[in-house]
N, C-alpha and C positions, 0 to 999 in steps of 0.2 A: 271252437273251430266251426261247429255247426251253425252258430249264430252269424258268423262272418260270411259263410257260404250263402245263408238265407238272405242276408242284407245285399250281397252282391247280385244274387239272382233277382231279387225284387228291384234293384236298381236297373238291371238290364231289361227286365220286362217293362217297367215304367218308361224308361228312356227310349226303348224301341217303339212302344205305342205312341209316345209323344212325337218322335221324329217321323213315324209313318203318317200320323195325322198332319204334321207340318208339310210333308211332301205332297200329300193329297190336296191340301189347301193351296199350296204353291202351284200345283199343276192346274187347278181351276183358275187361279189368278193369271198364270202364264197363258192359258188358253184365251182368257179375256183380253190380255195385253196384246197377244199376237193376232187374234182374229178381229178385235174390235178397236182397241185403243190406238195402236200404231197405224192401222189403215185410216182411222179417222184423222189422226195427226197428219198423215201423208196428203190428205185432201187440201191442206193449207199450203202445200208447196206451190211455188209459182209454176206457170205453164212451161217455162223454160226448163224446168226440172222434171218433165213428164217421164223421162226415162227412169229416174230415181223412184218416182211414184209408182210406176208399173212394176219395178223390181221389188219394192217393199210390199206390194199387194199380191205377189205370187204365193200360192199355198205353202210351198216348201220353205220359202223365206220367212213367212209369218210363223211357221212352226219353229224355225231356228231362232227367231226373235223371242218366242215364248220360252224356249229352252234357255236362252241367254238370261232372261229375266229370272227364271227359276234358279239358275246357277249363281247369280249375283246374291240372291237372298240366302242360298245355302252357304255360300262363302261367309256371309255376315254371321249367320247363326252358328255354324260349326267352328268358326274362328273364335267366337265367344265361348263356345263349349270347351274347346281345347284350353283356353286360358283359365277358365274356372276350374276344370278338372285338374289341371296342373297345379294351380294355387292351393287346392284342397287335397293334393296328392291322391287323386282318384284317376289320374291319367293311366290308360292301359291300351297298348296297341292291339292286343288280342280282343279286348272288349269292344273297341270302336269298330274293328273289322267285323266281329260277330254281329254287332248291331246293324251295320250297314248291309251285310249280307242278308240278314233276316228281313230288313226293310225292303231290299231289292226283290227278294223272293216273294214276299207278300204282295208287293206291287205288281209283280209279273204274272202271278197266278191267273187273274181273269183273262189275260191274253191267250192262255192255253185253250180256253173254252169258247173263244170267239167264233170259230167255224161251226161248232155244234150248237151255238146259241142263235136263236132266230133274231138276228140283229135288225129289227124293224122298229120304227117309231122311236120310243124312248131308249130302247136298247142300242140303236144306232148312235144316238146322241151320247149315250153313256160311254161307248168305246171311243168316239171321236174326241170327247173331252178328256177322258182318263189317260189316253195315250197321244194327246195332242203334241207333246214334245218329241214324239218319235216320228212325226210325219216326214221331216226332212231326211232322217236316217233311212226310213223305209224307201223313200224315193231314191236315195243314193244307192241302195242295195237292190234296185230293180223290183220293188214291191214285195220284198221278203218280210212279211209282217212280224213274225216272232223274232227273227234276228234283228230287225230294226228296233223293236221294243227293247230287246236286250242291250243293243248298242246305246240307245238313249239313256237307259238306266246306268250303264257304265259311265257315260259322260257326266250325268248329274251327281251320282254318288261318288264317283272318282274325284270330282271337284270338291265335294264335301270332305272327303278323306284328306285330300291335299291341304285344304284350309285348316283342318284339325291338327295335322302333323306340323304344318308351318307355324301355327299358333304355339304349339308346345315348344318348338325349337327357339322361337323368338322369346318366349317367356323364360325358358331355362337360361338363355343367353344373358338375360337381364338379372336373373336370380340363380346363379350357379350353385348355390347352397342346396337347391332341390335335387341336384344330381347326387350329392353326397348322401342326402336323406334316402333316395331311391336305392343307392348301393347298400346302405346299412340295412334297409328293410329286406332287400333281396338276400343278403347274407344271413339275416335272422331267420328268414323262411327256410333257407337251405339247412341251417343249424337245427331248426325244429323238426324238419323231415328226417334228419340223421338221428335225432334223439328218439323219434318214433320207431325208426327201423331198429335201433339198438334195443329198445324196450321189447319189441316183438320177437327179436332173436334171443 
């Protein structure tokens, strides 16, 4: 029993660290896509589409584009995670929720210290890049920085969670035998717990 708990804890720690690293990498890429790549592509639009060009180069729109890019990659990664975890019978709603909550909390922590941190030079760039996906949410919430950051986190990680659950449902629909396996495993766990309780009494 102790070995199983250790394996589960190790899986959660490694998986959380990997997905936090992925999110940070995607945030940097999303900032590049929103602030550099898409505006550069917009310059190739004909003059007759000047309105579209001006729209795509607005700061909040560029931030929203960065968020969209991040979400697309998160859907791809977490959909694949859900499929693999289901195939190897490692799928757990509690585990994925716990991992995403931890990732969200760790990503949010620097925002708490933004006001007390002397955000000049590199510090200013750090916060602009780290929370680039939150720009459009902050603007929508009348420059409420912390709530805007939390909102962007909910959008990104909510998308990841939805992709993970959808992957599970689709995979189980194709392989219904997995539901039977999950039910048997749950019944075995309940039976083991009852045996332990009986032994203690």
